[in-house]
LOFIGU-497043 format. One record per residue: x negated, z negated, y negated of N, C-alpha, C in turn; residue number from 1. Coordinates in steps of 0.2 Angstrom, whole numbers, always signed. Layout:
<atoms>
ATOM     n.u     n.w     n.v    ca.u    ca.w    ca.v     c.u     c.w     c.v   num
ATOM       X       Z       Y       X       Z       Y       X       Z       Y   NUM
...
</atoms>
This chain:
<atoms>
ATOM     n.u     n.w     n.v    ca.u    ca.w    ca.v     c.u     c.w     c.v   num
ATOM     -45    -174    -155     -52    -175    -152     -54    -182    -152     1
ATOM     -51    -186    -157     -53    -193    -156     -51    -196    -150     2
ATOM     -46    -194    -147     -43    -197    -141     -48    -195    -135     3
ATOM     -51    -189    -136     -56    -187    -131     -62    -191    -131     4
ATOM     -64    -193    -137     -70    -197    -138     -69    -204    -135     5
ATOM     -64    -206    -135     -62    -213    -133     -61    -213    -125     6
ATOM     -59    -208    -122     -57    -208    -115     -62    -205    -111     7
ATOM     -67    -201    -114     -72    -197    -110     -78    -201    -107     8
ATOM     -79    -207    -110     -84    -211    -108     -91    -208    -109     9
ATOM     -95    -207    -104    -101    -203    -105    -101    -196    -103    10
ATOM     -95    -193    -103     -94    -186    -102     -96    -182    -108    11
ATOM     -98    -176    -106     -99    -171    -112     -92    -168    -114    12
ATOM     -92    -167    -120     -86    -164    -123     -87    -156    -125    13
ATOM     -84    -152    -121     -85    -145    -122     -80    -142    -128    14
ATOM     -82    -142    -134     -78    -140    -139     -75    -133    -138    15
ATOM     -79    -128    -136     -76    -121    -134     -72    -118    -140    16
ATOM     -66    -117    -138     -61    -113    -143     -56    -118    -145    17
ATOM     -58    -125    -145     -53    -130    -147     -50    -130    -154    18
ATOM     -54    -126    -158     -52    -125    -165     -47    -120    -166    19
ATOM     -46    -116    -160     -41    -111    -161     -36    -112    -155    20
ATOM     -31    -116    -155     -26    -118    -150     -22    -112    -147    21
ATOM     -20    -108    -152     -16    -102    -150     -20     -97    -146    22
ATOM     -26     -97    -148     -31     -92    -144     -32     -95    -137    23
ATOM     -32    -101    -136     -34    -104    -129     -28    -102    -124    24
ATOM     -22    -101    -126     -17     -99    -122     -18     -92    -119    25
ATOM     -20     -88    -124     -21     -81    -122     -28     -80    -118    26
ATOM     -33     -84    -120     -39     -84    -116     -38     -86    -109    27
ATOM     -33     -91    -108     -32     -94    -101     -29     -89     -97    28
ATOM     -24     -85     -99     -21     -79     -95     -26     -74     -94    29
ATOM     -30     -72     -99     -35     -67     -98     -41     -69     -93    30
ATOM     -43     -75     -94     -49     -77     -90     -46     -78     -82    31
ATOM     -40     -80     -82     -37     -81     -75     -36     -75     -71    32
ATOM     -34     -70     -75     -33     -63     -72     -40     -60     -70    33
ATOM     -44     -61     -75     -51     -58     -74     -54     -61     -68    34
ATOM     -53     -68     -67     -57     -71     -61     -54     -69     -55    35
ATOM     -47     -68     -54     -44     -66     -48     -46     -59     -46    36
ATOM     -47     -55     -51     -49     -48     -50     -56     -48     -48    37
ATOM     -60     -53     -51     -67     -53     -48     -68     -55     -41    38
ATOM     -64     -60     -39     -64     -62     -32     -62     -57     -28    39
ATOM     -56     -53     -29     -54     -48     -25     -59     -42     -25    40
ATOM     -61     -40     -31     -65     -34     -31     -72     -35     -28    41
ATOM     -75     -40     -29     -82     -41     -26     -82     -43     -19    42
ATOM     -76     -47     -17     -75     -48     -10     -74     -41      -6    43
ATOM     -70     -37      -9     -69     -30      -6     -75     -26      -5    44
ATOM     -80     -26     -10     -86     -23      -9     -90     -25      -4    45
ATOM     -91     -32      -3     -95     -35      +2     -92     -33      +9    46
ATOM     -85     -34     +10     -82     -32     +16     -83     -25     +18    47
ATOM     -82     -20     +13     -83     -13     +15     -90     -11     +16    48
ATOM     -95     -14     +13    -102     -13     +14    -104     -15     +21    49
ATOM    -101     -21     +23    -103     -23     +29    -100     -20     +35    50
ATOM     -94     -18     +34     -90     -15     +40     -91      -7     +41    51
ATOM     -93      -4     +35     -94      +4     +36    -101      +5     +37    52
ATOM    -103      +8     +42    -110      +9     +44    -113     +14     +39    53
ATOM    -109     +19     +36    -112     +24     +32    -115     +20     +25    54
ATOM    -113     +14     +24    -115     +11     +18    -121      +6     +20    55
ATOM    -123      +6     +26    -129      +2     +27    -136      +5     +25    56
ATOM    -136      +5     +18    -142      +8     +15    -145      +3     +10    57
ATOM    -151      +4      +7    -154      +0      +3    -149      -1      -4    58
ATOM    -146      +4      -6    -142      +4     -12    -136      -1     -11    59
ATOM    -133      -1      -6    -127      -5      -4    -129     -12      -2    60
ATOM    -135     -13      +1    -138     -19      +2    -139     -23      -4    61
ATOM    -142     -20      -9    -142     -23     -16    -136     -24     -19    62
ATOM    -131     -20     -18    -125     -20     -21    -121     -26     -18    63
ATOM    -122     -27     -12    -118     -33      -9    -121     -39     -11    64
ATOM    -128     -40     -12    -131     -45     -15    -128     -47     -22    65
ATOM    -127     -41     -26    -125     -42     -33    -117     -44     -33    66
ATOM    -113     -42     -29    -106     -44     -28    -106     -51     -26    67
ATOM    -110     -53     -21    -110     -61     -19    -112     -65     -25    68
ATOM    -117     -62     -29    -120     -66     -35    -115     -67     -40    69
ATOM    -111     -62     -41    -106     -62     -46    -100     -67     -44    70
ATOM     -99     -67     -38     -94     -72     -35     -96     -79     -37    71
ATOM    -102     -80     -35    -104     -87     -36    -105     -89     -44    72
ATOM    -107     -84     -48    -109     -85     -55    -102     -86     -58    73
ATOM     -97     -82     -57     -91     -84     -61     -87     -90     -58    74
ATOM     -88     -92     -52     -85     -98     -49     -89    -104     -52    75
ATOM     -95    -104     -54     -98    -109     -57     -96    -111     -64    76
ATOM     -93    -106     -67     -91    -107     -74     -83    -107     -75    77
ATOM     -80    -102     -72     -72    -101     -74     -68    -107     -72    78
ATOM     -68    -110     -66     -63    -115     -65     -64    -121     -70    79
ATOM     -70    -123     -72     -70    -128     -77     -68    -125     -84    80
ATOM     -69    -119     -85     -66    -116     -92     -59    -116     -92    81
ATOM     -56    -114     -86     -48    -114     -86     -45    -121     -86    82
ATOM     -49    -126     -83     -46    -133     -84     -46    -135     -91    83
ATOM     -52    -133     -95     -52    -135    -102     -48    -132    -106    84
ATOM     -46    -125    -105     -42    -121    -109     -35    -124    -108    85
ATOM     -33    -126    -102     -26    -128    -101     -24    -135    -104    86
ATOM     -29    -140    -103     -27    -147    -104     -30    -149    -111    87
ATOM     -28    -155    -113     -31    -158    -119     -38    -160    -119    88
ATOM     -40    -162    -113     -46    -165    -111     -52    -160    -110    89
ATOM     -56    -159    -115     -61    -154    -115     -68    -157    -112    90
ATOM     -68    -160    -107     -74    -164    -105     -76    -161     -98    91
ATOM     -83    -163     -97     -86    -162     -90     -91    -167     -89    92
ATOM     -91    -170     -83     -96    -176     -82    -103    -174     -82    93
ATOM    -107    -178     -83    -114    -177     -83    -117    -173     -77    94
ATOM    -114    -175     -71    -116    -172     -65    -114    -165     -65    95
ATOM    -107    -164     -67    -104    -158     -67    -108    -153     -71    96
ATOM    -110    -156     -77    -114    -152     -82    -120    -150     -79    97
ATOM    -124    -154     -76    -130    -153     -73    -130    -147     -68    98
ATOM    -125    -148     -63    -123    -143     -58    -122    -136     -61    99
ATOM    -118    -136     -66    -116    -130     -69    -122    -126     -72   100
ATOM    -126    -130     -76    -132    -128     -79    -137    -125     -74   101
ATOM    -138    -129     -69    -143    -126     -63    -140    -120     -60   102
ATOM    -134    -120     -58    -131    -114     -54    -130    -108     -58   103
ATOM    -127    -109     -64    -126    -103     -68    -133    -100     -71   104
ATOM    -138    -104     -73    -144    -102     -75    -148     -98     -69   105
ATOM    -148    -101     -63    -151     -98     -58    -148     -91     -56   106
ATOM    -141     -91     -56    -138     -85     -54    -139     -79     -60   107
ATOM    -139     -82     -66    -140     -77     -71    -147     -74     -71   108
ATOM    -152     -78     -70    -159     -76     -70    -160     -71     -64   109
ATOM    -157     -73     -58    -157     -69     -52    -154     -62     -53   110
ATOM    -149     -62     -57    -145     -55     -58    -150     -51     -63   111
ATOM    -154     -54     -67    -158     -50     -71    -164     -46     -67   112
ATOM    -166     -50     -62    -171     -47     -58    -168     -42     -53   113
ATOM    -162     -44     -50    -159     -40     -45    -157     -33     -48   114
ATOM    -155     -33     -54    -153     -26     -58    -160     -22     -59   115
ATOM    -165     -26     -60    -172     -22     -60    -174     -19     -53   116
ATOM    -173     -23     -48    -174     -20     -41    -170     -14     -40   117
ATOM    -163     -15     -42    -159      -9     -41    -161      -3     -44   118
ATOM    -164      -4     -50    -166      +2     -54    -172      +5     -51   119
ATOM    -176      +1     -48    -182      +4     -44    -179      +8     -38   120
ATOM    -174      +5     -35    -171      +9     -29    -169     +15     -31   121
ATOM    -165     +16     -37    -163     +22     -39    -169     +27     -41   122
ATOM    -174     +24     -44    -180     +28     -45    -183     +31     -39   123
ATOM    -184     +28     -34    -186     +30     -28    -181     +36     -25   124
ATOM    -175     +34     -25    -170     +39     -22    -170     +46     -26   125
ATOM    -171     +46     -33    -171     +52     -36    -178     +55     -37   126
ATOM    -183     +51     -38    -190     +54     -39    -194     +55     -33   127
ATOM    -192     +51     -27    -196     +52     -21    -191     +52     -15   128
ATOM    -186     +57     -15    -181     +57     -10    -183     +58      -3   129
ATOM    -188     +62      -2    -191     +63      +5    -194     +57      +8   130
ATOM    -197     +53      +4    -200     +47      +7    -195     +40      +5   131
ATOM    -189     +42      +3    -185     +36      +1    -184     +31      +7   132
ATOM    -182     +33     +13    -181     +29     +19    -187     +25     +21   133
ATOM    -193     +28     +20    -199     +25     +22    -201     +20     +17   134
ATOM    -201     +22     +10    -202     +17      +5    -198     +11      +5   135
ATOM    -191     +12      +5    -186      +7      +4    -184      +5     +12   136
ATOM    -189      +3     +15    -188      +0     +22    -184      -7     +22   137
ATOM    -181      -8     +27    -177     -14     +27    -181     -21     +25   138
ATOM    -187     -21     +28    -191     -27     +26    -193     -27     +19   139
ATOM    -194     -22     +16    -195     -22      +8    -189     -24      +5   140
ATOM    -183     -21      +7    -177     -23      +3    -176     -30      +3   141
ATOM    -177     -33      +9    -175     -40     +10    -180     -44      +6   142
ATOM    -187     -42      +6    -192     -45      +2    -190     -45      -6   143
ATOM    -188     -39      -8    -186     -38     -15    -180     -43     -17   144
ATOM    -175     -43     -13    -169     -47     -14    -171     -55     -14   145
ATOM    -176     -56      -9    -178     -63      -9    -182     -65     -15   146
ATOM    -186     -61     -18    -190     -62     -24    -185     -63     -30   147
ATOM    -180     -59     -30    -175     -60     -35    -171     -67     -35   148
ATOM    -169     -69     -29    -166     -75     -29    -171     -81     -30   149
ATOM    -177     -80     -27    -182     -86     -29    -184     -86     -36   150
ATOM    -185     -81     -39    -186     -81     -46    -181     -84     -51   151
ATOM    -175     -83     -49    -169     -87     -52    -170     -94     -51   152
ATOM    -171     -96     -45    -171    -103     -43    -177    -106     -47   153
ATOM    -183    -103     -47    -189    -106     -50    -188    -107     -57   154
ATOM    -185    -102     -61    -184    -102     -68    -179    -108     -69   155
ATOM    -174    -109     -65    -169    -114     -66    -173    -121     -65   156
ATOM    -177    -122     -60    -180    -129     -59    -184    -131     -65   157
ATOM    -187    -126     -68    -192    -127     -74    -187    -128     -80   158
ATOM    -184    -123     -82    -180    -124     -88    -174    -129     -88   159
ATOM    -170    -129     -83    -165    -134     -82    -167    -141     -82   160
ATOM    -173    -143     -78    -175    -149     -78    -178    -152     -85   161
ATOM    -182    -147     -88    -184    -149     -95    -179    -150    -100   162
ATOM    -174    -146    -100    -168    -147    -104    -164    -153    -103   163
ATOM    -163    -155     -97    -159    -161     -95    -162    -167     -97   164
ATOM    -169    -167     -97    -173    -173     -98    -174    -175    -105   165
ATOM    -172    -170    -110    -172    -171    -117    -168    -177    -119   166
ATOM    -170    -182    -123    -166    -187    -126    -161    -185    -130   167
ATOM    -154    -187    -130    -149    -184    -134    -146    -190    -138   168
ATOM    -148    -196    -138    -146    -201    -142    -138    -202    -143   169
ATOM    -135    -201    -137    -128    -201    -138    -124    -195    -140   170
ATOM    -127    -190    -141    -124    -183    -143    -121    -180    -137   171
ATOM    -114    -179    -137    -111    -177    -131    -106    -171    -133   172
ATOM    -106    -169    -139    -102    -163    -141    -105    -156    -141   173
ATOM    -103    -152    -136    -106    -146    -135    -102    -141    -138   174
ATOM    -105    -137    -143    -101    -132    -146    -101    -125    -142   175
ATOM     -98    -126    -136     -98    -121    -131     -93    -122    -126   176
ATOM     -92    -117    -122     -87    -119    -116     -90    -120    -110   177
ATOM     -97    -120    -109    -101    -121    -103    -107    -125    -105   178
ATOM    -110    -128    -100    -117    -131    -101    -122    -126    -100   179
ATOM    -125    -123    -106    -130    -118    -106    -136    -121    -109   180
ATOM    -142    -118    -108    -148    -121    -110    -148    -121    -118   181
ATOM    -147    -115    -122    -147    -116    -129    -143    -121    -132   182
ATOM    -136    -122    -129    -132    -127    -132    -134    -134    -130   183
ATOM    -137    -135    -124    -139    -141    -122    -145    -143    -127   184
ATOM    -150    -139    -128    -156    -140    -132    -154    -143    -139   185
ATOM    -148    -140    -142    -146    -142    -148    -143    -150    -149   186
ATOM    -142    -153    -143    -140    -160    -143    -146    -165    -143   187
ATOM    -152    -162    -142    -158    -167    -143    -159    -170    -149   188
ATOM    -161    -176    -149    -162    -180    -155    -170    -180    -157   189
ATOM    -174    -176    -154    -181    -175    -155    -183    -168    -157   190
ATOM    -189    -167    -158    -191    -161    -160    -191    -156    -154   191
ATOM    -188    -150    -155    -186    -146    -149    -190    -139    -150   192
ATOM    -195    -139    -154    -199    -133    -155    -202    -131    -149   193
ATOM    -205    -135    -145    -208    -133    -139    -203    -130    -134   194
ATOM    -197    -133    -134    -192    -131    -129    -189    -124    -132   195
ATOM    -189    -123    -138    -188    -116    -141    -193    -111    -139   196
ATOM    -199    -113    -139    -204    -108    -137    -204    -107    -129   197
ATOM    -202    -112    -126    -202    -111    -118    -196    -106    -117   198
ATOM    -190    -107    -121    -184    -103    -120    -186     -96    -121   199
ATOM    -190     -95    -127    -192     -88    -129    -196     -85    -124   200
ATOM    -201     -88    -121    -205     -86    -115    -201     -84    -109   201
ATOM    -196     -88    -107    -192     -87    -102    -188     -81    -103   202
ATOM    -185     -80    -109    -181     -74    -111    -185     -68    -111   203
ATOM    -191     -68    -113    -196     -63    -113    -197     -60    -106   204
ATOM    -198     -65    -101    -200     -63     -94    -194     -61     -90   205
ATOM    -188     -65     -91    -183     -63     -87    -177     -59     -90   206
ATOM    -178     -57     -96    -173     -53     -99    -176     -47    -102   207
ATOM    -181     -48    -107    -184     -42    -110    -188     -38    -105   208
ATOM    -192     -41    -101    -196     -38     -96    -192     -33     -91   209
ATOM    -187     -36     -88    -183     -32     -84    -180     -26     -87   210
ATOM    -177     -28     -94    -174     -22     -98    -179     -16     -99   211
ATOM    -186     -18    -100    -191     -13    -101    -192      -9     -95   212
ATOM    -193     -13     -89    -194     -10     -83    -188      -5     -81   213
ATOM    -182      -7     -82    -176      -3     -81    -177      +4     -85   214
ATOM    -178      +3     -91    -179      +9     -96    -184     +13     -93   215
ATOM    -190     +11     -91    -195     +15     -89    -193     +18     -82   216
ATOM    -190     +15     -78    -187     +18     -72    -183     +24     -73   217
ATOM    -178     +23     -78    -173     +28     -80    -177     +34     -84   218
ATOM    -182     +32     -87    -186     +37     -91    -189     +42     -86   219
ATOM    -192     +39     -80    -195     +44     -75    -189     +48     -71   220
ATOM    -183     +45     -71    -178     +48     -67    -175     +54     -72   221
ATOM    -175     +53     -78    -173     +58     -83    -178     +64     -83   222
ATOM    -184     +62     -83    -190     +67     -83    -190     +71     -76   223
ATOM    -188     +68     -71    -188     +71     -64    -182     +76     -64   224
ATOM    -177     +74     -67    -171     +79     -67    -172     +84     -71   225
ATOM    -175     +83     -77    -176     +89     -82    -181     +94     -79   226
ATOM    -186     +92     -75    -190     +96     -72    -187    +101     -67   227
ATOM    -182     +98     -64    -179    +102     -58    -175    +108     -62   228
ATOM    -172    +107     -68    -168    +112     -71    -162    +114     -67   229
ATOM    -159    +109     -64    -153    +111     -60    -147    +107     -62   230
ATOM    -142    +110     -63    -135    +107     -64    -133    +102     -59   231
ATOM    -134    +104     -53    -132    +100     -47    -136     +94     -47   232
ATOM    -143     +94     -48    -147     +88     -49    -145     +83     -54   233
ATOM    -143     +86     -60    -140     +82     -65    -134     +78     -63   234
ATOM    -129     +82     -59    -123     +78     -57    -125     +73     -52   235
ATOM    -130     +75     -47    -131     +70     -42    -135     +64     -45   236
ATOM    -139     +65     -50    -142     +59     -53    -137     +55     -57   237
ATOM    -132     +58     -61    -127     +54     -64    -123     +50     -59   238
ATOM    -121     +53     -54    -117     +50     -49    -121     +44     -46   239
ATOM    -127     +45     -45    -131     +40     -41    -133     +34     -46   240
ATOM    -135     +36     -52    -137     +31     -57    -132     +29     -62   241
ATOM    -127     +32     -63    -122     +31     -69    -119     +24     -68   242
ATOM    -117     +22     -62    -113     +16     -61    -118     +10     -62   243
ATOM    -124     +11     -60    -129      +5     -61    -131      +5     -68   244
ATOM    -132     +10     -72    -134     +10     -79    -128      +7     -83   245
ATOM    -122      +8     -81    -117      +5     -85    -116      -2     -84   246
ATOM    -117      -4     -78    -117     -12     -76    -123     -15     -80   247
ATOM    -129     -12     -80    -135     -15     -83    -133     -16     -91   248
ATOM    -130     -11     -94    -128     -11    -101    -123     -17    -102   249
ATOM    -118     -17     -98    -113     -23     -99    -116     -30     -98   250
ATOM    -121     -30     -94    -124     -37     -93    -130     -39     -98   251
ATOM    -134     -34     -99    -140     -35    -103    -138     -35    -111   252
ATOM    -133     -31    -112    -131     -31    -119    -129     -37    -122   253
ATOM    -124     -40    -120    -121     -47    -123    -126     -52    -121   254
ATOM    -129     -53    -115    -134     -58    -114    -140     -58    -119   255
ATOM    -142     -52    -120    -148     -51    -125    -146     -53    -132   256
ATOM    -140     -52    -134    -138     -54    -141    -138     -62    -141   257
ATOM    -136     -65    -135    -135     -72    -135    -142     -76    -136   258
ATOM    -147     -73    -131    -153     -77    -131    -159     -74    -136   259
ATOM    -158     -69    -139    -163     -66    -144    -161     -67    -151   260
ATOM    -154     -69    -152    -152     -69    -159    -155     -76    -162   261
ATOM    -155     -76    -168    -158     -82    -172    -154     -88    -170   262
ATOM    -157     -94    -170    -154    -100    -168    -148    -102    -172   263
ATOM    -148    -101    -178    -143    -103    -183    -136     -99    -181   264
ATOM    -137     -94    -178    -130     -90    -176    -127     -92    -170   265
ATOM    -131     -96    -166    -129     -98    -159    -123    -103    -160   266
ATOM    -118    -102    -156    -113    -107    -155    -107    -105    -160   267
ATOM    -107    -100    -164    -102     -98    -167     -97     -94    -163   268
ATOM     -91     -92    -166     -86     -88    -162     -89     -82    -159   269
ATOM     -93     -78    -162     -96     -72    -160    -100     -74    -154   270
ATOM    -104     -79    -154    -109     -81    -148    -104     -83    -142   271
ATOM     -99     -86    -143     -95     -88    -138     -91     -82    -134   272
ATOM     -89     -78    -138     -86     -72    -135     -91     -67    -132   273
ATOM     -97     -67    -134    -102     -63    -131    -104     -66    -124   274
ATOM    -104     -73    -124    -105     -77    -118     -99     -76    -113   275
ATOM     -93     -76    -116     -87     -75    -112     -87     -68    -108   276
ATOM     -90     -63    -112     -90     -56    -110     -95     -56    -103   277
ATOM    -101     -58    -104    -106     -57     -99    -105     -62     -93   278
ATOM    -101     -67     -94    -100     -72     -88     -93     -71     -85   279
ATOM     -88     -68     -88     -82     -67     -85     -80     -60     -85   280
ATOM     -80     -56     -90     -78     -49     -90     -82     -45     -86   281
ATOM     -89     -45     -87     -94     -41     -84     -93     -41     -76   282
ATOM     -93     -47     -73     -92     -48     -66     -85     -45     -63   283
ATOM     -80     -44     -68     -74     -41     -66     -74     -34     -66   284
ATOM     -78     -31     -71     -79     -24     -71     -84     -21     -66   285
ATOM     -88     -25     -64     -93     -22     -59     -90     -19     -53   286
ATOM     -86     -22     -49     -83     -19     -43     -79     -13     -45   287
ATOM     -75     -13     -51     -71      -7     -53     -76      -1     -55   288
ATOM     -81      -2     -58     -86      +3     -60     -89      +6     -53   289
ATOM     -91      +2     -48     -94      +5     -42     -89      +8     -38   290
ATOM     -82      +6     -38     -77      +9     -34     -74     +16     -37   291
ATOM     -73     +15     -44     -70     +21     -47     -75     +27     -48   292
ATOM     -81     +25     -49     -86     +30     -50     -90     +32     -44   293
ATOM     -90     +29     -39     -94     +30     -33     -90     +33     -27   294
ATOM     -91     +39     -25     -87     +42     -20     -88     +39     -13   295
ATOM     -94     +37     -12     -96     +34      -6     -92     +27      -4   296
ATOM     -91     +23     -10     -87     +17      -9     -79     +19      -8   297
ATOM     -77     +24     -12     -70     +26     -11     -69     +29      -4   298
ATOM     -74     +33      -2     -73     +36      +5     -73     +30     +10   299
ATOM     -77     +25     +10     -78     +20     +14     -71     +16     +14   300
ATOM     -68     +15      +8     -62     +11      +8     -56     +15     +11   301
ATOM     -56     +22     +10     -51     +26     +14     -52     +26     +21   302
ATOM     -58     +26     +24     -59     +26     +31     -57     +19     +34   303
ATOM     -58     +14     +30     -57      +7     +32     -49      +6     +33   304
ATOM     -46      +9     +28     -38      +9     +28     -35     +13     +33   305
ATOM     -38     +19     +34     -36     +23     +40     -37     +20     +47   306
ATOM     -42     +17     +48     -43     +13     +54     -38      +8     +55   307
ATOM     -37      +4     +50     -32      -1     +50     -25      +1     +51   308
ATOM     -24      +7     +48     -17     +10     +49     -16     +12     +56   309
ATOM     -22     +16     +59     -21     +18     +66     -21     +13     +71   310
ATOM     -24      +7     +70     -24      +1     +74     -17      -2     +74   311
ATOM     -14      -2     +68      -8      -5     +68      -2      -1     +71   312
ATOM      -3      +6     +70      +1     +11     +73      +1     +10     +81   313
ATOM      -6     +10     +83      -7     +10     +91      -4      +3     +94   314
ATOM      -4      -2     +90      -2      -9     +92      +6      -8     +93   315
ATOM      +9      -5     +88     +16      -4     +88     +19      +0     +94   316
ATOM     +15      +5     +95     +17     +10    +101     +16      +6    +108   317
ATOM     +11      +2    +108     +10      -2    +114     +16      -8    +115   318
ATOM     +18     -10    +110     +23     -15    +110     +30     -12    +112   319
ATOM     +31      -6    +110     +37      -2    +112     +36      +0    +119   320
</atoms>
């Protein structure tokens, strides 16, 4: 690590998992495979949702946004992580660190709001099915998606800028594998109480509030299904909402543990693995959850493959 200190100049040093060299090799393979699956899975969902007219609905409009968001989110983190896991230099330039902090924080904040919007969409679909197409009009869907993206950008411009402006007095060793607000704040050489309060407020607004709204939405959904006293309604609700609820659990669970846990426990191995889970593993599982559990996506994929097969067969006949 001394060699890194001497050669990195003004770069930040991402300590990450450098204290466990053997684990770095395993993580490199796991993260690389997860990243490739994320690229393939989320790209497939975007392509299928755009090409199949039966998926031109509010639910799949938001799902396309989520898939695109996950692609950008992992790409802002994983390439740098793979580079640091493979080589001896665990560094990132100040510019690279700032870009990673802004982009990953913006996309993470956007995902919190977007998942809440998707829960509202499921609430309308189950509790107000007759007026679903009227309520979830294309204009409203675009407005809700826009609010999600703008809220993420707005939060980042405030939190990220304040964090990067903190004096660090030469402190460059980040006990993490990415530039993230809680880790960056710990480098400051001044009183950071105000920053911790600001981080808590941001967590309250963009993490705990969306979680509460999602729980309320699903509370209404459960109540509506119970009132129908129909097994078919239960199955339909489970099929409609199960995938989204599982994705919500995978994202909010680890991220809540990171941002709500006491400051003294942040940066330990447990915190790093939780961050690794919601930044790398969850975006990999999302497309698998939506394809394996969702008959609409599976059906659209089959139709797309049949059309491609028929087109190829017709071209071969014409050539002959």
